[in-house]
C-alpha positions in Angstrom: -13.8 3.5 31.6 -14.0 6.6 32.7 -15.1 8.9 29.6 -14.2 12.4 31.1 -10.6 13.4 30.4 -10.3 10.7 27.8 -9.6 11.5 23.2 -12.3 10.6 21.4 -12.1 9.8 17.6 -15.7 9.6 16.9 -15.6 8.8 12.9 -19.6 9.6 11.8 -19.6 12.7 13.9 -21.4 14.8 12.1 -24.0 12.7 11.0 -27.4 11.7 12.1 -26.3 9.3 14.9 -23.1 11.0 15.5 -25.0 14.1 16.6 -26.8 12.4 19.5 -23.4 10.6 20.5 -21.4 13.4 21.0 -25.0 14.5 23.1 -24.7 11.8 25.0 -20.8 13.0 25.7 -20.8 15.5 26.5 -23.8 14.7 28.9 -20.9 12.8 30.7 -19.1 15.9 30.8 -16.3 14.7 28.1 -15.4 18.2 26.5 -15.9 19.5 22.7 -11.8 19.3 22.2 -11.5 15.5 23.3 -13.9 14.4 20.4 -12.3 14.5 16.8 -15.0 14.2 14.1 -12.8 13.6 10.7 -14.7 14.9 7.8 -14.8 13.4 4.4 -13.5 16.5 2.6 -10.3 15.9 5.0 -10.0 11.7 5.7 -11.2 9.2 3.2 -11.4 6.4 5.9 -11.7 3.5 3.3 -7.5 4.4 2.0 -5.3 3.2 4.5 -2.8 6.5 3.7 -6.1 8.6 5.1 -6.2 7.1 8.6 -3.0 6.6 10.1 -2.8 10.2 9.0 -6.1 10.6 11.1 -4.1 8.7 14.3 -1.6 11.0 13.7 -2.9 14.2 13.7 -6.7 14.5 15.4 -4.9 15.8 18.7 -2.2 17.3 17.6 0.6 15.1 18.7 -1.4 13.6 21.6 -3.0 10.4 21.1 -6.3 8.6 20.7 -7.9 6.4 24.3 -11.2 5.3 22.4 -12.2 4.9 19.1 -16.1 5.5 18.3 -16.3 3.9 14.6 -19.9 5.3 12.9 -19.5 5.7 9.8 -20.8 4.2 7.4 -22.1 4.3 3.9 -25.4 2.8 3.3 -28.8 2.9 2.2 -32.7 2.4 2.2 -33.4 -1.0 -0.2 -33.0 0.8 -3.5 -29.8 1.8 -2.7 -29.1 -1.0 -1.7 -29.4 -2.7 -4.9 -27.4 -0.2 -7.2 -24.3 0.2 -4.7 -23.3 -4.1 -3.5 -19.7 -3.5 -4.1 -19.4 -0.1 -3.6 -21.4 -0.4 -0.2 -19.2 -3.8 0.9 -16.0 -2.0 0.1 -16.4 1.4 1.8 -17.9 -0.2 4.9 -14.6 -3.3 4.8 -12.3 -1.0 4.0 -13.0 1.5 7.1 -12.8 -1.1 9.8 -9.9 -2.9 7.8 -7.8 0.3 8.6 -8.9 1.8 11.5 -8.6 -1.2 13.5 -5.2 -2.2 12.4 -4.0 1.5 13.3 -5.5 1.7 16.2 -3.2 -1.7 16.8 -0.3 0.1 15.5 -0.6 3.1 17.2 -0.8 1.5 20.2 -4.0 1.6 21.7 -3.5 -1.8 23.1 -0.6 -0.3 25.2 -2.4 2.6 26.4 -5.2 0.6 27.7 -7.6 2.2 25.0 -10.7 0.9 23.8 -12.5 0.9 19.7 -16.1 0.3 19.5 -17.3 -0.8 16.6 -21.1 -0.1 15.7 -22.4 -3.1 13.6 -25.7 -3.8 11.5 -28.8 -5.6 12.6 -28.5 -6.5 8.1 -26.0 -8.7 9.6 -28.5 -11.5 10.9 -29.7 -14.3 8.4 -33.2 -13.6 6.4 -35.1 -15.8 8.0 -33.8 -15.9 11.7 -36.3 -16.3 14.6 -38.4 -13.5 15.9 -36.8 -11.8 18.1 -32.9 -11.9 16.6 -30.8 -13.5 19.4 -27.3 -12.8 19.4 -26.6 -16.5 19.2 -27.7 -16.6 15.6 -25.9 -14.4 14.1 -23.7 -17.1 11.9 -27.2 -19.6 10.9 -28.1 -18.2 7.8 -27.3 -15.8 4.8 -28.3 -12.2 5.2 -31.3 -10.6 3.2 -30.4 -9.9 -0.1 -29.9 -6.7 -0.9 -28.4 -6.0 3.0 -26.1 -9.1 2.4 -23.1 -6.9 1.4 -23.4 -4.3 3.9 -24.1 -6.6 6.9 -21.4 -8.9 5.9 -19.1 -6.2 5.9 -20.1 -5.0 9.9 -20.1 -8.3 10.7 -16.6 -9.0 9.6 -16.1 -5.8 11.6 -16.8 -7.8 14.5 -14.4 -11.4 14.0 -12.0 -8.8 13.2 -12.2 -7.2 16.6 -12.3 -10.8 18.5 -9.2 -12.3 16.9 -7.3 -8.9 17.2 -8.5 -9.3 21.6 -7.2 -13.0 21.3 -3.9 -11.8 19.4 -3.4 -8.7 20.9 -5.5 -7.9 23.6 -7.5 -5.1 22.1 -10.3 -4.1 24.3 -13.3 -3.0 22.5 -17.3 -3.6 22.1 -19.5 -4.1 19.0 -23.3 -2.8 19.6 -25.9 -4.1 16.6 -28.5 -1.0 16.4 -31.9 -2.1 14.8 -33.2 -0.1 12.4 -32.7 4.2 13.3 -34.8 7.4 13.2 -35.3 10.8 14.9 -33.4 14.7 13.8 -30.7 15.2 11.4 -31.7 11.9 9.1 -31.0 11.7 5.9 -34.4 12.7 3.5 -33.1 11.8 0.8 -35.9 10.2 -1.2 -32.4 7.9 -3.3 -30.9 6.5 0.0 -33.0 7.5 3.0 -34.2 4.4 5.0 -38.3 3.9 5.8 -39.3 6.4 7.9 -37.2 9.4 7.0 -38.2 9.0 3.4 -42.2 8.5 4.4 -42.1 11.6 6.4 -40.8 13.6 3.1 -43.0 11.9 1.1 -45.4 12.7 3.0 -45.4 16.6 4.1 -44.3 16.8 0.2 -47.4 15.8 -0.6 -49.7 17.5 1.8 -47.9 20.5 0.4 -48.4 20.0 -3.4 -51.7 18.6 -2.6 -51.8 15.3 -4.5 -54.3 12.8 -3.7 -52.2 9.3 -3.0 -48.3 8.7 -2.1 -47.2 5.6 -3.4 -45.1 3.3 -1.4 -42.8 0.0 -2.0 -43.6 -3.4 -1.6 -47.2 -4.8 0.2 -46.8 -3.3 3.1 -46.5 -6.6 4.8 -42.9 -6.5 5.8 -42.7 -5.5 9.7 -39.6 -3.7 11.3 -38.5 -2.2 14.9 -37.5 1.4 14.7 -34.6 2.9 17.3 -34.8 6.4 18.6 -31.4 7.6 17.7 -30.9 9.2 21.5 -32.1 6.3 22.7 -29.0 4.5 20.5 -26.1 6.6 21.4 -27.1 6.6 24.5 -26.7 2.4 24.1 -23.4 2.9 22.6 -21.7 5.4 25.0 -22.5 2.3 27.7 -20.8 -0.1 25.6 -18.1 2.0 25.3 -17.9 2.7 29.1 -18.8 -1.2 30.2 -17.3 -3.1 27.3 -14.0 -4.7 27.2 -14.8 -7.0 24.6 -16.8 -7.4 20.8 -19.5 -9.9 22.5 -22.4 -8.5 20.3 -25.0 -6.9 21.9 -28.3 -5.8 20.2 -29.4 -2.0 20.9 -33.8 -1.7 20.1 -36.8 -1.1 21.1 -38.5 -5.0 22.0 -41.3 -4.1 19.7 -42.1 -4.6 15.5 -44.9 -2.8 13.7 -45.7 -3.8 9.7 -44.8 -1.5 7.2 -48.4 -0.8 6.7 -49.2 0.2 10.0 -46.4 2.4 10.2 -47.0 4.5 6.9 -50.6 4.6 8.0 -49.1 6.2 11.3 -46.8 8.3 9.9 -49.7 9.6 7.1 -51.5 10.8 10.5 -49.1 12.6 12.2 -48.4 14.5 8.7 -52.1 15.2 8.6 -52.2 14.0 4.7 -54.9 13.2 3.6 -54.3 11.3 0.4 -54.7 7.6 -0.1 -52.0 5.1 -0.4 -51.0 3.2 -2.8 -48.7 0.3 -2.7 -46.0 -0.9 -5.3 -46.2 -4.7 -4.8 -43.3 -4.9 -7.9 -40.5 -3.4 -5.4 -39.1 -5.4 -2.6 -40.0 -5.9 1.1 -36.9 -6.5 1.9 -36.3 -9.1 5.1 -39.5 -10.1 6.4 -39.6 -9.6 9.8 -37.2 -7.4 12.7 -37.1 -7.2 16.5 -34.3 -8.1 18.0 -34.2 -9.2 21.6 -32.6 -6.5 23.7 -32.3 -8.9 27.4 -28.3 -8.8 26.6 -28.0 -4.7 26.5 -30.4 -4.6 30.0 -28.2 -7.4 31.7 -24.4 -6.0 30.4 -25.6 -2.3 29.7 -28.4 -1.6 32.4 -29.5 0.0 29.1 -32.9 -0.3 27.1 -34.9 2.4 25.4 -36.9 5.6 26.6 -38.1 7.7 23.4 -41.9 5.6 22.9 -42.3 5.7 18.9 -44.8 7.6 17.9 -43.2 10.7 20.2 -40.3 9.6 18.8 -41.8 10.4 15.6 -43.7 12.9 16.6 -40.6 14.9 17.3 -38.9 13.6 14.0 -41.5 15.1 11.8 -41.5 18.4 13.7 -37.5 18.3 13.0 -37.9 17.7 9.6 -40.9 20.4 8.5 -37.8 23.0 10.3 -35.3 22.1 9.1 -35.9 20.9 5.2 
């Protein structure tokens, strides 16, 4: 699909990943007037009537050609443990209403497309590493992530069903843990990289002699820079017409202990690291196979991990 001239609804477009997707669309020549970003104060995407309003008013009478659904309610391990019901409901309701209303609104007849961003939280807790898309149904997700992950996986199943029954064109990508400029640095709800960056920078400002980190540091994770993820999402929008799950990752993993030490080094924090082993580690390992993304999207990550971390740290220091 050629995106220039298409009218695109981009949920979550004002957020961390959304800003990078807007930039990727702009690089392809999509006009800013052809990208509609619903804001939460105007559109509660968990409510059917609000989603109907979105489709009817986004382009003042004209209809959307593409819906890219990035919006999500999610956080790190602590936030996931506090909000399992809300995270399941919000993420399931948004996908349910947005996909069904796209059908009602005539997206199929216009040859349009629905793009759903999933999550690797949908993978089983003990998925063999590297994660291959065929493993998605072979077990239950890690418990603290399960409500969010299952809701996102159900959206994929809905798109598959709508492809079969209504011929709705769609694509479905699963980014690994993201990081980069504009991330959420709130210590109550952020993911591991922004939380660690903030901890180290603030501890450095206070001349603290230590930082305390959750878990044992033994779990491993893979991280993808937001600009790379945005390129993968837009490539899927351009070339995929069915919701075959496609991993987006950087094809490497790092232990949380090593990640903390790297962020300590890059921020210049001089104190020691203490581990609170009473807190959970989360899923033991995460590392994705990206063979399918390279084959179907001609995509692979371009930003090196240390380079991306430096850019994220610099952005945080300049914008906090």
